N, C-alpha and C positions, 0 to 999 in steps of 0.2 A: 953210341947207339946201344939200345937195350936189346938182349936176345930173348926177351920175354920173362926174364927173372927180375929180381930186385936190382936196381942200379946201384953202382958203388956209392954215388952221392946220397941216395936214400939210406943205404945201409950205414954209411958213416954218420949221417944225421941221427939215425936210430940209436947207434952206439953211444954217441955223444949225449943224447937226451937221457938215456938209461943211467948214465953216470953223473948227471946233473943233480945237484942237491935240491932242485926245484921239482924233481920227480921222485916218486917212491918206488922201491923195488919190493913188491909184494911177494911173500914167500909162503909156501904151503906148509912149511915145518917151523915151529917156533925156535928151534936151535939156531936158525939163520940170523936172528936178530940179537943174539948174545944177551939175553935177559937173565937177571938174577933168578934164583929158584923161587922166591916170593912172587916176582913179576910173571914168571912162567904160569903160575897158578891163576893169576888174574887174567892172563891173555887166553889161556886155553880152556878155561871153564866154560862149558856150553850152557849152563843154566842161566837164569835171569841175572844180569849184572845189577839191576835195580835191587832185587832181593838181597844180593850179596852185600851191596852197599848199605842197605837198611840194617842188615845184621851187624855191620861194623860201626855203627854210629848211633848216637842218641837222637839225632835229628837229621833227616834226609830231605833234600829239596831239589826240585828241578827248576833251574832258571833258564827261561827261554830267551835266547838272544835275538832270534827272528824266525819267521816262517813265511816264505815268499816264493816267487818265481825267480829263477836265476839260471845262469849257464853252468852246467855241471863241469867238473874237472875232466881233463882229457882221459885219465885212466879210469873214470867212473862210467863213461858212456857205454862201453861194451858190456859192463857188468849188469846194466839194466836194459840191455837189448837195443841200444841206440848205435847207429853206424858211425856217429861222430859227435863231437860236443854240441849240445843243444840246450834249449831251455827245459828246465825240469822244476818240479816242486822241491823246495829245499827247506830243511828244518835244522837249526843249530841250537844246542842247549849246553849249559854246564850242569853237571851233576855235583851237588855239594853235600858234604857230610860234616855236620856241626859247624857249618859256615864256610868250610874250606872247599874250594873247587878241586875236585879230584879227577874228573873225567870231562873232556869235551867230546860231545857226540854230534855227528854230522850225518843227516839222512837225506837221500835224494830218491825220487821216484818220477817216472815219466809223466808227462802232461796228459797222456792217454789214460792214466790211472782213474778208476771210477770209485764212487762212494760205495758201490757194492763190494769191490775188492778191498778197500781200506775204509770201513765205515766211520771210524773215529779219528782219522788222521787230521782232518781240517779243523776239528774242535778240540784238540789236545790241550791247547794253552800251556799251562805249566804242569801238566800231568805227565807221567812217564810213558813214553812210547813202549818201552820194554815190557811194562806191566800188561799192556793191551796185547802185545804180540805173544807173550808167553802164556797168557790165559786163554788163548783162542786155539781150539784144537784143529782149525782149518789151516793154520800157519805152519809152513815148513821152513826150516832154516838150512841154508846151504853150508858148505865148508867154510871154516875160518881161514883167513890168510893174515899174515903178520908183516909189519914193516917197522923200520926205525926212521922217523921223519926228521929231517934236518931243518935248520932255521929258514932256508929259502923256500921250503915247500909251501904252497898256497894255504893249507890248513894251519900250518905253524904261524904264518903271517897273520891269519885271522885271530888265532889265539893270542898272539902278542898284542893285538890291537884292542882286546877286551879291556874296558875300563876297570881298574881295581885289581887286575890279575897280575900279581907280581911274579914274573918268571926270571930265572937266572939270565943274565945278559951275556954270558960267555958265548964266543963266536962258535964254540964247538957244541953248543946245546943241541941235543937231539931227544926226541920223545918216542916211546914205544906206542904202537897203534895196532889195532886189529880191525878187520871188517868182514862182513858176511852179507849175503843176499837172502832176504826173506821172501817167500812166495805165498800167495793166497788168491784162489779163484782165478788163476791165470795172470794175476798182476805180481809185480816184483818191486821191492825197495831195497836199497843198499844202505846199510848202517855202518859207519866208521866210528870207532871209539878211540880217542887219543888219551893216554893215561898221563895225567899231570903229576908233577913232582910230589905234591901232598899225599898222593896215594900211598907213598911209603910210610906215612905216619899211622895208617889204619891198622888195627889189629884184626887180622883175618880170623874170624870165628865161624865162618860159614860152613 
């Protein structure tokens, strides 16, 4: 019998889930993900990631993987004001520098989002979402949080499934990620950016 608190079964399930490689432990400080000094700069810089990638390459390209309705991840729902997993608008792209995929970007926003809140989202195609967000004075960005995603995480499985994307096959492979919520006219969207191994080859001149 429960005394009104959290049952032991629920608590144990929560603890097990938090330690599962299929779930990410999002941290408010970058030190928690044990990133190199170079990666700390990529993770914590709050200016436009698109602008930074453009400055580090001769040719920058956004490759849209898809933009559709889908069920959000469990740990994304609360971030965009949903009480549980539900259908959302989802956009996934690869950011490429000189042909190499360096970042996988995953964006979700509620189905209640309107064209007034996010006027360019539905027609982005292979244009950068970041460039529209950072050029809009009405957009406010929330705090950055950080995680190290392991191979069992849903986003890692999606990355591994992308045709032509050659990732290390080691069972211990993990990738650094960051995410933040953007708000505009009462609407919100969550952007998660996963840094791919090729990011290490870029010369940071930003």
